[in-house]
N, C-alpha and C positions, 0 to 999 in steps of 0.2 A: 534726187539721189535715191538709189535703191538701197534699202537698209542692209540687205545681204552682201552687197558688193562694196559699200562705202561706209565710213563712220558717220554717225549722226552729225549734222551741222550745228555749230554753236548758234544759239538764238540770235537772230539779227543778221546772220550771214547771208540769208536769201536776199534780204533787202540790199545789203552791201553789193552782192554780185549783180543784182538787177540794175542798181544805180551805175555801177562800173560799166556794165554792158551798154547802157544807154549813152554813157559818155563816149564810148568808142564807136557807136553806131552813127548812121547818117543824121544830118542836122534835122531833117523832117521827122525823124523818129523811127521807131520800129514797132511792128505789131507783135503780139504775144508769141506766135509761132517762130518768128525771126529771132526774138530774144532767146527763146528756149534752144533754138538751133545754134546760135552764136555761143551760148554757154556750154552746150554739149561739145561742140567742135573745139572751142577755145581751151577746154580742159582735157582734150584728148579722149573724149567720151567717158570721162570719169565722173563728172558732175552733171546731173540732170535733175530737174524738179518736176513733180507732179503738176499737171495743169492747174489744179485747184490752188496749190501753194504759190505758183507763179502769179496767178491773177489776184489772189488775196494780197500778195506783196504789192503788186501794181496799184491796186485800189487803196491800200493803206498809205503808200507813198504819195498818191494823188491827193488823198484827204489831208495830208500833212503839207501839201504845197511843194513837195520835192520833185514831183513829176506832173506834167500836164499831158492831156490827151485830146485827140481830135479824130474824127472819122476821115478815112481816105480809101484809096484803092491799093490793094496788094499787087505784087509783081504778077499775079495770075488774074488781075482785074476783078478781084473779089473785094467787097466792102469789108474793111477792117479798121479797128481802132488802133491808132498809132500813138505811142507814148514817147515823150522826150523829157530830158532832164531840164529843170528850171535853174535859174541862177541860185536860188536857195538850195536846190538839190546838189549843185556843183560844190557849194561851200560845205554842205553837210557831208558829202562824199569824201572830201579832202580830210576832214577831221576823223571820219569813221575809218578810213584807210590807215591813217596814222595809229589810231587806237587798236585796230585789228592787228597790224604788224607788230606792235608792242606786245600784245597778248600772245601772238603766235611765237614770237621770239622767246617769251617767258616759258611757254609750253615746251619748246624745243630744248631750252636749257635744262628743264626738268627731266625730259626724256633722255638727254645725253648724259646727265649726271648719274642716272641710275641704270645705264646700259651695261 
């Protein structure tokens, strides 16, 4: 996300969005560029992450066992690392989505109460 165009993301939101993207993507997984493109397009070009933030998130999620990766070939026949959600990642995503929605609802109530 660009700071001038969008509000700062709540800590952990990058991981949540990456996990969700991988859940929606192909079974074989997605490479970093495809993940970034899906997020940007899926948000109507409102949300985008710096490459460093995206790859830090992917590496963090992989260390935690929520994402697995393997080398493969991109649609342009280039060598790329493909990331996919693990069973542990699916379970984690489910609980994180619930927690995030609860948090977002609370913030919305606060904003509406003081409008």
